[in-house]
C-alpha positions as CSV (number, residue, x, y, z in Angstrom):
1,M,-6.8,1.8,48.2
2,S,-9.4,0.4,45.8
3,K,-8.8,0.9,42.1
4,L,-11.1,3.3,40.2
5,K,-13.6,1.2,38.2
6,L,-14.1,2.0,34.6
7,V,-16.2,0.2,32.0
8,F,-14.5,-0.3,28.6
9,A,-17.5,-0.3,26.2
10,T,-16.3,-3.1,23.9
11,N,-17.2,-6.7,23.1
12,N,-13.8,-7.2,21.4
13,K,-11.8,-9.6,23.7
14,N,-8.5,-8.7,22.0
15,K,-9.0,-5.0,22.5
16,L,-10.0,-5.6,26.2
17,E,-6.8,-7.6,26.9
18,E,-4.7,-5.0,25.1
19,V,-6.2,-2.2,27.2
20,K,-6.1,-4.1,30.5
21,A,-2.4,-4.6,30.0
22,M,-1.9,-0.8,29.7
23,L,-4.3,0.3,32.5
24,T,-3.0,-1.7,35.4
25,N,-3.9,0.9,38.1
26,F,-7.6,0.7,37.3
27,E,-10.2,-1.9,37.5
28,I,-11.3,-2.3,33.8
29,V,-14.5,-4.2,33.3
30,S,-16.1,-5.3,30.1
31,L,-19.7,-4.8,28.9
32,A,-20.4,-8.5,29.6
33,E,-19.3,-7.9,33.3
34,I,-22.0,-5.3,33.7
35,N,-24.5,-7.5,31.9
36,C,-24.7,-5.3,28.9
37,F,-25.4,-7.3,25.8
38,D,-27.0,-4.6,23.8
39,D,-26.0,-3.8,20.3
40,I,-24.9,-0.2,20.9
41,P,-25.5,1.9,17.8
42,E,-22.5,3.2,15.9
43,T,-24.2,5.5,13.5
44,A,-22.0,8.6,13.6
45,T,-20.0,9.7,10.6
46,S,-16.7,10.1,12.5
47,L,-14.7,7.9,14.9
48,E,-15.1,10.6,17.6
49,G,-18.8,10.5,17.1
50,N,-19.1,6.8,17.5
51,A,-16.9,6.7,20.6
52,I,-19.1,9.3,22.2
53,L,-22.3,7.5,21.2
54,K,-21.0,4.3,22.9
55,A,-19.7,6.0,26.1
56,D,-22.9,8.0,26.5
57,Y,-25.1,4.9,26.0
58,I,-23.3,3.2,28.9
59,T,-23.3,6.2,31.2
60,K,-27.0,7.0,30.6
61,K,-28.2,3.4,30.9
62,Y,-25.9,2.2,33.7
63,G,-24.8,5.4,35.4
64,L,-21.1,4.2,35.3
65,N,-17.8,5.8,34.5
66,C,-16.7,4.4,31.2
67,F,-14.7,4.9,28.1
68,A,-15.3,3.7,24.5
69,D,-13.2,3.8,21.5
70,D,-13.6,3.7,17.8
71,T,-10.8,2.9,15.4
72,G,-10.4,3.3,11.7
73,L,-7.9,2.5,9.1
74,E,-7.4,5.5,6.8
75,V,-5.8,4.7,3.5
76,E,-4.5,7.7,1.6
77,A,-5.0,6.2,-1.9
78,L,-8.6,5.4,-1.0
79,N,-9.5,8.9,0.2
80,N,-9.1,7.7,3.8
81,A,-11.4,4.8,3.4
82,P,-12.4,2.5,5.0
83,G,-12.2,5.0,8.0
84,V,-15.3,4.9,10.1
85,Y,-16.5,1.8,8.2
86,S,-13.3,-0.3,8.9
87,A,-15.1,-3.0,10.8
88,R,-17.8,-3.4,8.2
89,Y,-15.8,-2.6,5.1
90,A,-16.7,-5.8,3.2
91,G,-20.4,-5.7,4.4
92,E,-22.4,-6.1,7.6
93,T,-21.7,-9.8,8.1
94,C,-18.1,-9.7,7.1
95,N,-15.0,-10.8,9.1
96,S,-11.4,-9.5,9.2
97,E,-10.4,-11.8,6.4
98,D,-13.1,-10.4,4.1
99,N,-12.1,-6.8,5.0
100,I,-8.5,-7.5,4.2
101,L,-9.3,-9.2,0.9
102,K,-11.5,-6.2,-0.1
103,L,-8.8,-3.7,0.9
104,L,-6.0,-5.4,-1.0
105,S,-8.3,-5.7,-4.1
106,E,-9.3,-2.0,-3.9
107,M,-5.6,-1.1,-3.6
108,G,-4.4,-3.3,-6.4
109,E,-1.0,-2.3,-7.6
110,T,-1.3,1.3,-6.3
111,L,2.2,2.6,-5.5
112,N,1.0,5.0,-2.8
113,R,0.4,2.6,0.2
114,N,0.5,5.2,2.9
115,A,-2.1,4.7,5.6
116,Q,-2.7,5.4,9.2
117,F,-4.7,3.8,12.0
118,R,-6.6,6.4,14.1
119,T,-8.3,5.8,17.5
120,A,-10.7,8.1,19.2
121,I,-11.5,7.5,22.9
122,A,-14.4,9.1,24.7
123,L,-14.2,9.1,28.5
124,N,-17.2,9.8,30.7
125,I,-16.2,10.3,34.2
126,E,-18.1,11.8,37.1
127,G,-20.4,13.8,34.8
128,K,-17.7,15.1,32.4
129,Q,-16.6,14.0,29.0
130,F,-13.1,14.0,27.5
131,V,-11.9,12.8,24.0
132,F,-8.4,11.5,23.3
133,E,-6.9,10.6,19.9
134,G,-4.0,8.3,18.8
135,I,-2.5,8.0,15.4
136,C,0.0,5.4,14.0
137,K,1.3,6.1,10.5
138,G,2.5,3.3,8.3
139,E,1.7,1.5,5.0
140,I,-0.4,-1.3,3.6
141,L,1.5,-4.4,2.6
142,K,0.7,-6.3,-0.6
143,N,0.4,-9.6,1.2
144,K,-0.5,-10.6,4.8
145,Q,2.4,-11.1,7.2
146,G,2.1,-12.6,10.7
147,S,-0.6,-14.3,12.6
148,S,-0.9,-12.3,15.8
149,G,-3.2,-9.3,16.4
150,F,-6.6,-8.8,14.8
151,G,-8.4,-6.8,12.1
152,Y,-6.1,-5.3,9.5
153,D,-2.9,-6.0,11.5
154,P,-1.5,-8.6,9.0
155,V,-1.4,-6.0,6.2
156,F,-0.4,-2.9,8.2
157,R,3.3,-2.1,8.7
158,P,4.0,0.9,11.0
159,K,6.5,3.5,9.9
160,G,10.1,2.7,10.8
161,F,9.5,-1.0,11.3
162,K,10.2,-4.1,9.1
163,K,7.3,-6.1,10.8
164,S,3.6,-5.8,10.4
165,F,1.4,-5.3,13.5
166,A,0.6,-9.1,13.3
167,E,4.2,-10.0,13.6
168,M,4.6,-8.0,16.9
169,E,4.3,-9.0,20.5
170,M,1.3,-7.3,22.2
171,T,3.6,-5.1,24.3
172,E,5.6,-4.0,21.3
173,K,2.5,-3.1,19.3
174,G,0.9,-1.5,22.3
175,S,3.9,0.9,22.7
176,I,3.6,2.3,19.2
177,S,0.0,1.7,18.1
178,H,-2.8,4.2,17.6
179,R,-4.8,2.6,20.4
180,G,-1.6,2.6,22.6
181,K,-1.1,6.3,22.0
182,A,-4.7,7.2,22.7
183,I,-4.8,5.0,25.8
184,E,-1.5,6.6,26.9
185,K,-3.2,10.0,26.8
186,L,-6.2,8.5,28.7
187,V,-3.9,7.0,31.4
188,T,-1.9,10.2,31.8
189,F,-5.1,12.0,32.2
190,L,-6.6,9.5,34.6
191,N,-3.5,9.4,36.8
192,S,-3.5,13.1,37.2
193,Y,-7.3,13.0,37.6
194,S,-7.3,10.7,40.6
């Protein structure tokens, strides 16, 4: 039986590997594999909105089943910033290092370090759309810890753990992460769907 093919609308290699490891019963293909090199607009004011924009773009342009995600880090002391702007927090041309430095400087010595990662996934399949959400609560560390992962992983410690995301193996992180939880809902849905 051939696997159901789904496009994961991302150019982030780390995200793609993380998701492929969780969705083994499906053929997950990247944007590059369908020759999509467009800069898909992410102009919505919510994570759900951005995920839907990306998924709709692929479905309309290529006519393929696909899913897209948007993830944000929501920090309590910063009124849930950076949120939808997490990837561009320190500016349009910034990298993860710049974003982390800006976050740590904005937080300063703030005692309330509560934060959560939130992922929204929009799935377009056979003319229908479904949205899934995953949340991982934790705290922002004062200094970076670990060298694995990507994005804000070195300064985010999930609740109940002594390690940051960047100190965890991919499988361990995947089992508790916001993306892991959202993907789990997606997988459960897809398994019952097919």
